[in-house]
N, C-alpha and C positions, 0 to 999 in steps of 0.2 A: 311152969305156970299150968294150972289145971284148965280143962276145957271151959269150966264156968268162969274162971278168972279171965281167960282170954276173951270170952264172949262179952264180959263186962267191959274189958279194955277196948274192944272193937266198937262196942256201942257208944262209949264215951268219945272215942276218936271220930266216929261218924257224926255224933251230935256236935262236936267242935267244928267239923267241916261244914255242916249245915249252918251253924251259927256264924262262922266266918263268911260264908256266902251271903247270908242275910245282912250281916253288918256291912259288908262291902257294897251292898245295894242300898243301904240306908233304910232298911225296912223292919228293923227290930220293933218299932213302935206300932206296926200295923197288925191287925188280927189275921189269923190264918186264912179266913174267908176272903181276904183281899188279895191273896196270892193267885197268880195266873197259872195255867197249866205249864207254861214255859218255866215259871219260877219253880214249881214242884219238880219238874223234870231236871232242872239244874241242881236242885238240892239232892235229888236221888242220885244223880251222876256223881256228885261230890262224895256222897256217902258210899256208893259202890266203889269208887276209886280208892277211898280210904281202906275199905275192906280188902281189896285186892292187894294193895301195898302191904298192909299189915299181915295178910295171909301169906304172901310171898316171903316176908321176913321170918315168919314163924316156921315155914317149911324149911328155910335155910338153917335156922337156929336149932330146930327140933324135928329133924326129918322122921325119926322113929315114932313120933307122936302125932304125925300130921297126915296119915293116910286118907282120912275122910276129907280133909281140907284140900289135899292135892287132887283128889277125885273131883271135888266141887269146882275148883279153879280150872281144871283141865277139861271139864265137860263142855 
């Protein structure tokens, strides 16, 4: 998987995590302006968690292609 393909994959997975959080809260029908700071922080946390999990899997699967990702996750 190229870096561009991986970034697109991670973006999709983060969007799914945010959607799942919103759906779990029953807020898909509300506009973004109705979200509280706590809501935004929870969505960000879900997206970051997805990134860390997917990044860890990529490092394990393709260690030779993951130097920058390893640096980012270990910083």
